[in-house]
C-alpha positions in Angstrom: 8.2 -25.3 85.3 9.8 -22.2 85.0 13.6 -23.0 85.1 15.5 -20.6 87.3 18.7 -18.8 85.3 22.0 -18.4 87.7 21.1 -15.7 88.4 17.9 -15.8 89.9 18.4 -18.5 91.5 21.8 -16.8 93.5 19.0 -14.6 94.0 16.9 -16.1 95.9 16.8 -17.3 100.0 18.0 -19.8 101.1 14.8 -20.3 103.0 13.3 -20.7 99.5 15.0 -23.7 98.5 14.0 -28.1 100.1 17.7 -28.1 101.6 19.2 -25.5 102.1 22.3 -25.6 102.7 22.9 -27.8 100.0 20.6 -24.4 97.8 18.8 -27.3 96.4 15.5 -28.0 95.0 14.0 -24.1 94.9 10.5 -24.8 96.1 9.0 -20.5 95.7 6.0 -21.5 93.4 4.3 -24.3 93.0 5.7 -25.6 89.1 8.7 -26.2 91.9 7.3 -28.1 94.4 5.6 -30.7 92.2 9.4 -30.7 90.6 11.2 -31.3 94.3 8.8 -34.1 94.6 9.5 -35.5 91.5 13.1 -34.9 92.0 13.0 -35.8 95.4 15.4 -38.2 95.5 17.9 -38.0 93.4 19.4 -35.5 95.5 22.5 -36.8 96.0 25.5 -35.9 99.0 22.8 -34.9 102.5 21.9 -37.0 105.3 18.5 -38.8 106.1 18.7 -36.1 108.2 18.4 -33.9 105.6 16.3 -35.1 103.9 12.8 -35.2 106.8 13.9 -31.3 107.2 13.3 -30.9 103.1 10.1 -33.0 103.3 8.5 -30.9 106.3 9.9 -28.1 103.9 8.1 -28.9 100.0 4.9 -30.2 102.4 5.0 -26.0 103.6 5.6 -24.6 100.6 3.1 -27.8 98.9 0.2 -26.3 101.6 1.0 -22.3 100.8 0.5 -22.9 96.9 -2.1 -26.0 96.6 0.0 -28.8 95.2 -1.4 -31.7 96.0 1.2 -34.4 97.8 -0.4 -37.5 98.4 3.4 -39.1 100.5 3.6 -39.0 103.8 7.3 -39.2 104.1 9.1 -39.1 101.4 11.2 -42.5 101.9 6.8 -43.8 100.4 7.9 -42.0 97.2 7.3 -44.1 94.2 5.4 -46.2 95.9 1.8 -46.7 95.5 
């Protein structure tokens, strides 16, 4: 995954984050979408409503960047 510098992160529009209000989990490319999925359950300080909305944004970004998502819901992450 390409690491974002603080300046690059600050320059991203809010809609380039899974959690735009908190500016957590950038999803502006395929690598970051995969990382957002992998780290989704580690995000702190957000409500289930925030998670539902973030998951929708992640799924949309995944489709845009051709990233395979096996889970239908964020609640399914880590379950086999």
